[in-house]
N, C-alpha and C positions, 0 to 999 in steps of 0.2 A: 569220362571225367578229364575236363581239360587241367593242365597241369596249373598249379597256381602260380603268379608271379606278387612273392612278397617283395614288400620294399623294408629291409631293416635298417634303411637310415631315413632321415628326414629329407623331404624335397628340397631342391634348389630353388631358394627364393631371395633373389638379391636385389630386383628392381625397386624398392621400396627405401631403399637404406641410405640414410643422410647421417653426413658428418660432422659434428658440430664441436665446440670448445669443451674440453670438461670441465666439469664443475671444481670450485675451491670450497665450495661448505657443504658437508652433510646434514640432511634430516632437516630441521627448521619446517616452516611453513610449506614447502612442496612436500614434504614427506607426508602431512598432514592431508592436503588434497589429493595426492596419489592414493592413500590409505581409504579414504572416503570413495573415491572412485572405482576403486578394485572392490570394495564390499559391497556399495550398492549396484554394482553391475551384476552381484551374485544374489542379493539378496533385499528385501526391502529394510525399510528404516528401522520399524521395531523389532525384528529379526536382528537386523544390525546391531543393534542397541544390547539387546538381551545377550547376546554373543558376546561382544567387546567388552561390555562390564564384567563378564564371567570368568575370562580368560585370565590365566596367571595370577588368581585371586586365590586367598587360602581355601575357599569352600568352593573354587570353580574348578578350571579344567587346564591343564597343561598344554600349551600351545603345541601345537604339533608341528613345530618348526625346529629351530636349533634350540642347543642342550644349554644355553647360558643360563645360570643361575637367578633364580629371584633371590630379592632381599628376603634375610629372615627374620626382618621386624616389618618396619612398614613399607607398604606397598601403595601405589598410587591409585586412587578409587575411580579415577578420570580415565586412565589407561594405562594398565600395568604391561605394554607391549611395545612393537616397533611396528614399522611401515612393511617389511616383508613379514612379520609372524599375521600381522592384518590379511596380506595375501594368502597365505597358508591358512588360515581360518575362513577366508571366504571360499577358498577353493572346496573344501570341505563341507561350509554348510551352506552351500550353494543353494539354492530352490529348483535347479535343474535338475532332469532326472532322465537317466535311459532305462528305457525296458523292452520289451521282446520287440514290440514293432522296430525299433531302432537296428538291430542287428537282422530282421527279416528286410529292412530297407539297405543294408549296406554289407557288402561280402567283405571278407577279411583283407583280400585284395587291396578293394577300394579304400576301404578305412586306412589298410600301410601304407597308402598313397600320401595318406593326409599329415599335416604338420604334429609336432608333437604338442605344439599350442592349440590347435583344433582339439583335437584328441581330447586335451584336458578340460575343456571347455564344453564338452557335451552333456557334463550333470555327473550325478552320482549314480552309480552301477545299482540296481535295485532288486534284480533275482538271479539265482545260480542259473550257468547258461554252459551248454557243452558246443565245442565242434567236431562233430564225430569224424571220422577216419573217412578221408574223400570230398567232404563236403566244403562249401565256401560259406556257409552262414552260420552263428551260433543261434543254438536255439535252448529254450527252456528246458530245466532238469530239477525234478523236485532233490532238495537237501537229501533225503535218504539213500535215492538213488544214487548220487554223485558221490556221498562217503563210500557207497558200496563200490562204485566203479573205482576209487581210489585203493581201498582195501584189497580188491580181488587183484588188482594191477600188481600192487605191492606183494601182494603173497603169492604171485607166480614168477616173481622174480628168482633166479639162481641163487642167488644171497642177497641181504639187506645193503650191502656196500652197493650195490648197483642203483641206489636211488641217492638223491641229494636233496638237504633241507634247508631252505636259503631264509633268512630273518632280515626284516629290514629294520634301522633303529627307531621306528615308529611305535613298535611292538611293546605292549605293557609288560610290565615284570611277571605278571599272574599267568599270562599269555605264555611268553616265554619260557617261564619256568615249565608249564606243561606240556609245551611243544618239544622240549629236548628230552622229556621224561617219554614222552609216546615216541619220539626217534632213536632213543638208547634202549628202550624196550623192546620194538622192532627188530632191534641188533646193530645200528652202524652209529658210527660218529662223523658220518657226513653232514656237518653243519658249518656249510660256510654262510657268513653273514657279512653286513655291509662294513664291519670293522676292517675286515681284511682288504678292503680298497681304499681306507682312509688313514685311520690310527694305530694298524697293526704294528707299524715300525715304532711308533711311540710306546706302544706297551712293551715289545721286547726290549728295547734299550732302556726304559725305566726298572724294568723288573731286575732287569741283572745290576744295573748301576745304583738305585735306591731301594731295591725290594718290593715294587709295586708297580704296576702299570696304570697307573691313575696319575692324575697333577696332585700335587701336595697342598696347596693354597686352597685358602675361603676366599668368597665375596669382600670381606671386611678388612683382608690384608691389603687390597688394592689402596684402600682409605689409608693405610699406614707406611706404606713402601715409600723408598727416594727413589727407587728407578723402577721403570718399566720398559721391558725390552720387546719390542712384536715383531717376530720373525716369519715370514712366508706366510701370512697372514691378511686378509681383508675386511675385518669387522665391519667397516661400515654397510658393508652388502650381504655378509655372510651371519655376522653376530651383530645386529645393528643396538641392542642394549648392552652391549661391551663398552659403547663409546660414551655410554652415561657413569659406568665406572671409571674408564677414564679421565671422565670431567671432573669427577670428585677425586680422583689421585693429583689433578694438576692443581686443584684448590688448596688440596692439603699441602703443597710444595714438592711433589714428586716430579720428576722429569721423564720425558718418553723418547726412547731412540724407538726407530720404526727401520726396520730391513725388508727389503723387498726389491724385486725386480721392476715394479711399476710403481709409481707414485698413486697411492691410492685416498681416495676425496674424503672418507671418513675417517683417517687418519691426520689430515691435515687441519682441517677446521670442522668445528660441531657445534650445530644449534640445537640444544635441546629442546622438544616440542613440550616437555611436561614445565617448564617454566619461562619468564618473561624474556628471558635472552633467547627464547627460540624463535621470538617474533620479533627482536628489534635488534638492532647493534650486529656486530661483526663475528658474534659467537666466540667459541674457548679454541684457542689454539693448542692442538693436542700434541703433535708431535716437535720436540726439540731440534732433533737430530734426524736425518734422513739418509740412510745409508743406501746406494741403491745397488745393490749387490748384482753382480752376473747369474744367470741361472746356474745354480749348484756350486755357487762360489761362496756358501755359507762355510764348510770346513777351514779352508783357505782364511777365512774373516775373522772367526771365531779364535783360531790358531795365533793370525797376527797378533790380536786383541791380546791373547795371554804370554806372546811372546813380549810386548811391551810392559806389560803389566809385571812380568819376571823382571824385566830392567829395573823396573823403580823398586821391586821387592829387593832385588839386590843392594840397590842405593840405600833402600830404609828397611832394614832385615824387621821382619816381624811385626812391621806397620800396615802393609800392603794384601798381602794373603792373612786369610785367620787362621793361624796356626795353632792356637789352641782347638781350635774345631778340626782341622787337618790332623792334629796329632792324635786325637781322641775319637774320632769319626769316621777317619778314612782308610781305605786302601790303595796303594799305588802310587802316591803320589811322586817318590823320588822316581820312577819311571817315568811319569809324566813331565817332571821339570828337565829329565834327560832328552828327553822327544825334543820338547822346545828350545832346549840350547843346543841342539844340532839343526833346528829348522834356520831356511832361508828366508828371513824378512821380506825383502824385496820380492823374493818369488810368491812369496802367500800374498802380499799387495796386489801384485799383478793378477794372479789366480782368482782374488774376491772382485776385481772388476771396480772395488772402490779407491778412490784416491787416498794417499797416504794421510795426507793432512785431514780428512774425514775420519778415518781409522784413530788417528792420535785423539780428535775433540771426543771420540765415543770412551775411549780408556780414560780420559781425564774424569768424564762424568761417573764412570765405573770405579774410579780412585776413590771418590767421594762419597759412594753409597755404602752404606752398612747392610742396608737390605734389599733386594734385589728381584724381582719377579721375571722370568723370561716365560711369554707366550708364545704358540706356535701353533700352524695347522698345516695343510697338506703341501704347503711350499717346502715344505720340511721333509715330510714322510714320503712323499710319494717321488723318490729317485731310487737308483741302483743301490747308492748308499745312504738310505733312507735312516737306517738304524744308526749309524756312525754320524749323521746330521745331530740328532738328538743325544748322542752319547757327549758331543762335544758340549753342547750345549750346559749339560749336565757339569762338566768338567769345569766350567768357568763358574756357575755356583757354587760347587763346592770349594774353589779357589778361595771364595768372600764369604764362605760360610752361610749361604743363603739358604739353606734348604734346612728344615724342622726348625724354624722359629716364626714369628708373627711378622707379617709383611715382608715373606719372602719364598721362594719356591717356584716348582715347576707347575706349568699353567698350559697343557695340550688343550685345544678349546675345541669339543665335539662339533660334530655338524647335525648329527640328527637326535631328537628329542630325547630318546632313550638308548641309546645305542651303546652306553656305557653300561647300563643298567640289564640289557640284554646278556652282554658278557659277565656280570657279577653272578647272575642267576642262571647261568649254565651253558650258552648257547656257545661253546667252542669245540670248534674239530679236534682239538689237541688237549683234550681234559688230563688236568692232574691227577694222580692216583686217589689223593685226600677224596676229590669229589666223587668219582666213582665209588670209593670206598662207602662213603655216608649215602649215595643213592641205594647201595646193595643194603647197607644196614637199616635204613629207615623203611624204605618201598618194596623191599623183598625181591628183587629180582638182580640178577647177576649183569651189568651193561658190560658192554664191549670194551675191550682195554685197548686195542689197536689204533692209531690215530686215523681220523677221517681226511677228507677233502676240504680244501679251504676254497675261494672263489675260481682263482686260477686253475686250481687243480680239478674243479668240478665240470669247468669248462673243458678241460682237455679229456677228461673221462668221458663226457656227453660225445664230444668229437670224435673218439676213439671207440665208440659204442660199449663201452666198460659201463657208464650210467644211462640207465633207461627210463628213470622217471625221475620229473624234475618238480618240485613243490616248493613254491616261494611265498612265503608268509609277510605279507606288503612288499613294497617297492617297485622298481621297473629295474628289472635284472638285466635284459639286453643295453638298455642305453647307459646303464652305469659301468658296464661292464668297458673291458679294453675290446682291440681288434673287433671291431663291430661284426664284420661279415664272417669273422672264425665263429663269435661265440654265436650269430643266428644261424650257422649250419650245424653248429654244437645241439642248438635246443631243438631244430627240426630231427635232429635224428633219434630225440626219444620218444617210448612210447606213449607216455601221458606227460603233459605239462599242466601244471595247476597254480592258479594264481588267485592269491587272498587278496581282494582289494576295496578301497572305496570307489577307484576314479578308474577311468579307461586309458591304458598307455600301450605304447609299442611292442611292450613282452605279451601282452592278451594275443596281438596278430602275427608274432613270428613264432609258431607251435610245435608241437610234437604231433604223431600219428593222430592222438586225439588230445584235445583241452578242456580245460576245466576255467571258468572265472568264478568265484565264491565272494559274492559280495560281503562284506563287514561292516559293521559300527565303527561312525569315525570318533576321535577322541573328545567331538564338541556334543555327542548325542547320548540321552539316557540310555543305560544298561539295567534293565529289568530282567530279574531271574526268578524261581521261584521262592524264593526268601523275601524279594522285594527289589527295591532299586541299590545296585553294586556300585562302587567305585575300583578303580585302578590306581596302580601306583607306578612311579618312575622314579629314576637317577638323573638327576644333572652331571655338568661337566664336573663339579666339585664335591661330587659324592654325597649329594642330601637325597634321600627317599622321601618321597610325599605324595599325597594325593593327587589324584585327577579326577573329577566328577562331572560325568556331560551334563548338559542342561537342555540339550534340545529335543523336539522329537525326532525319533529317526526316520533317516529318509523313505522307508518303505517298512510295512510290517514284516516283510520277507528277510529281512537282515538279520543275520547271526552276530553275536560278540567274536572276538578272536578266540578268546578260549572256549567258547561254546563249538565252534569250528574245530577247534583241535580236540575236542573230547568226541565229537563225532567221527572224526577221521579215525581216532584210537580205537574205539570200540568196533568200527566197522574191518580195521586191520587186525587187532588183537584179539577183538572177541572174550571169549568168557575166559580165557587163559589169561589174561593180565591180570597183575596183581594190584591195578589201580582202578579205585571205585571213582569212576571218570562223573558220574552222574550226581556224586556226592561234593565234589570239587565245583562243579557248574552250579548247584543250588545255591551257594555262598560262596561267594569270593575269599572271604575269611578262612574257609577251610583251606584256601591254595595257600595264602598267606602263613598258614600254620603251620603247616608241611615245608614250606620256605626256609622259617625258623629253624626246624630241624634239621635242612641239608646242606643249608647256604651260611659259613659264619659271618657274624655281626648284625642278623638280625632278630637277634633276644627281642622279645615283647615286641613283636612286629605290631600285630593289630593293633595293641595300647601306643605305641611310640608313632605310628603313622598318624594316629588320629588327634595327635598334638598340632597345633596350628603351624604350619611350614614343615611339618615330620621332622626327622631326624637324620644326623651323620652318620654314614659307614665309618668303622676303623678306618685308620690313614697310616701306616707304621712312617712312612717318609715324613708326614706331617709332624708325627711326635719326635720325629729323630731318632727313632729304632729302626736301622735298616737291615731287613730282614733278607740279606743277600747269600750267596756262596760262602763270603767271608765273614759275615756278621756285622759288615762295615758299609757304609757308602763307596764306591767303587770308581776310582778315576781310569780312565781308559785310554789307550793310543790310538788316535783315527788318522790314517793316512790323505794325504791331498787326493781327490779323485781327480784322474786324467781328463781331461774335457778337451781331446784332441778333435780338430775338425779337418774335413775337406776345402778344398777353396770354396765351393759353392754349398757347402752345409751351413744349415741354420739349425738351432734349439729352439724347438717348441715346447711351450708350456700350453696345457688346458687351464682355462679359468672359468669362473660363473659370471653372467651378467647380472646388474642389479635387479632384474624383471626373473628373477629364476632361482628356485631351490635346488640342491640336487639335480636330480632330472626333469623337477616340473617348470615347465614355461609358464610365466605368469603373463608376460606380455613381451613386446618385441623391441622395447627398449633398454638402454644403459644409459641411463641421463648423467652418473657420475662420469661416465668417460666419453661425453660426448655422443653417442649412437643412437639413433634412433630408425625406426623401421625396418629392422630385421636384424638375423643374428651372424650372419655367415661372413664374418670377419675376419682379417688377420692385422693385428697389430705389430707393425714394424718401425724401426730407427730410421728417421729420417737418409742418414747418410748409407746406410743398406739399399733403401729404396733409389737412391741415387746411383749406386755402382750394378744396380739391377735393371735400371733404365725405368722404373717404375715411378707413378704420381699417384696423389690421393685418389681414389676409387678404381686404380686400376684392378682390373679382375686376373686373378691367379689361380694356378692349380699348384697341391701341395701333394709331394710326394715322398714315403717312405719304403726304403728297400732293405731293411732288415732281415735276415735269414733267407734272402734270395728271392723275396716275394715283394712284388711291387704294390704300395698299398695307396691308392687315390683318394684324394679328397678334392674335387674340381670345383671350380668358381667360388672364390674368397675375394673378397672387396679390400682391397688394401687401405689400411687406416694409418696416417703417420701419428707417432706415438712417442712419448717419453720411454723408452724400452733400451737396455744396454745394447751395444754392437752384436748383431750375430745371433741375437735373440727376438723371438716373436712368440706372441700370444694368440689363442684361438678358444672358443669356447667350446664346451663339451656339453652334449653329446654330439655337437656336429664333428669335432676331430678326432672323435674315438678311434674312428676306423683306421687313422694312423698309428694307433698304439700298439705294437707287437705283443702278442700272449706271451711271447717270452721276455720281455724288456719287465724285471721285475726286481723289489728291494730284496738285497741278499739276507736272507734269515726269516723277514717277515713275509716275503712272497706278495707284497703290495705291488700292483701297477704302476711302474715308472712313468705315469702321465707328465708330469712336470719336467722330463728332459728327453724329446724326442728329437732324433736327428730328422730334418727333412731337406728336400730340396725344394725351390720355387720356383716355377716357372709361368710366363704369360699363356693366358689362357687361348688357345687358337681357334 
């Protein structure tokens, strides 16, 4: 048998790349055209209409894209969705199918040489498949045999800790809860999940400063706030429906400050396709002040703001800082003020990369605001000092008394539709004793108490031979993870890799000794069990738990739901010794929700309340001004300015998404807001940096990282001149993930530091 030549990275395709001018207005008619274009490529007009009229409606299904919340009251009957939501729905609701003959035609080697875009466009997976040891083609396998292979392999391990069980943010509350029960009854807390790679830094920072690892605002807070600060986030691409909320903020009189290394079209000007202004006129100007911070210049920027605010507080005691709130609700104020007084303002301004004039403008806006919301995403979290970035955001809000009251608070914007819900119902590698105690009390088994592996730890364990089985509930683990070749080697060292998926992706092709693909129902599809049609539930970015009801006929009769797949694996692994009646919970998902109610705080009357239109809010202590921290109060923190030293020929790379992409799913090859068409292998550069290197637009360069004494190379990227701070560059992931070292992580959250990677840029030979 010949050795397989598997490609962990997408092929190099640069011939069709074109560079145009970035757009200055988001959405509008172009968004409608693109939505229809993508939808009609995947399904006919009737199916398209049925699907889009059901998405995000109170009796419909939750969009499988981002976690931005739906309005609590009125929802547009025409379209409660955005352009990229339509792309996500079209990917799932497509009428294209992958059957056994597809895998008979294409070997895993051949498939691995295709682009991620091509792989995703082949259609829905329809039947369970196995890649046997030494074989080159997946072939069909019966569900019961697939489950038995999983059970037998797991039970032959020397320890349950030799397996890791990954969860994607698209997994429902019901499936995720059953999954963590199965894993813990098996005997491990190795539950890495996509939170580890995105907002883990937010959870750590918020938990210690305000007592809960979630945001504190509701959607309606945006309509009554004075100031919104959007930091390290591109809502126009990643959470487009947020633009409607920002538009309402502006119309109500709020100001908006945007903080980001790149100007993003969605934050400049917005045409809402759901009203007349989306078709005529120039749209709504959203950002009042853009602060073009250097990559990882956020701590010095916010510290500079607070130093200037302190100057004003000294001049007008009690008029700038909310001293009543600070005295009654916070701890550590004196230490923070002492730290600010010894800071060098000039050095902070230089380190931020923002001009002093612009920072002073932002301070004047903050001075006038009584209610402030600060939003952020991975531009803050994916740094070695990601936790400290978020803590500094909290410091500013606490000084202004802008947490725990209407129109103000923290707003980490989650990427995937139920990533927050999965964590809420128990998908966590470092569980708190209270959760484990409740599982023991209610479910009758002793869960493991030691901490498990997160994403980075799981990859290292597989690479070192300590993890022999990898099971993924959704997602594209390989392409989402750092250090692509290292991660690929790790996955290939396992005895069995299992992926529960709706669509084909690269992770299916970089496999263990044996591999399984288990196809599941999508969010858009009817889920019928013994008691009848079922619904699942999800939690959005603002803590609302609500229904999701699939409407479409399943892509194949051979598909199982995610809860049913979990139950099948559990029965095959645990057998008669299991304390859980798995069949009982699959017959009717109300039974799962009854069990969640008994184990997870905040789910009282779950089945009753989730049937209310729009669902219900989970408790949120920070929203209520009850800070459940170690001090019993909200905590100010001291956060040192990161050292961002560079060698003469070093550049700092941040990875970003294109507009034709959601996480690792590639919808197309254009990024029209940034003016790129026909390809993804580009590097955005400052024009002066290009000149210093002798580069021009469309020059082709190789990117190199040499951390840990290892040379990582991403060859042949097309240079694009762009508005970006000096010595900073931006590339798309997953193409540039090969350059992100496995060792480069955020302190305390262990999140890959994909937003600040030191690279060298060399002309391609």
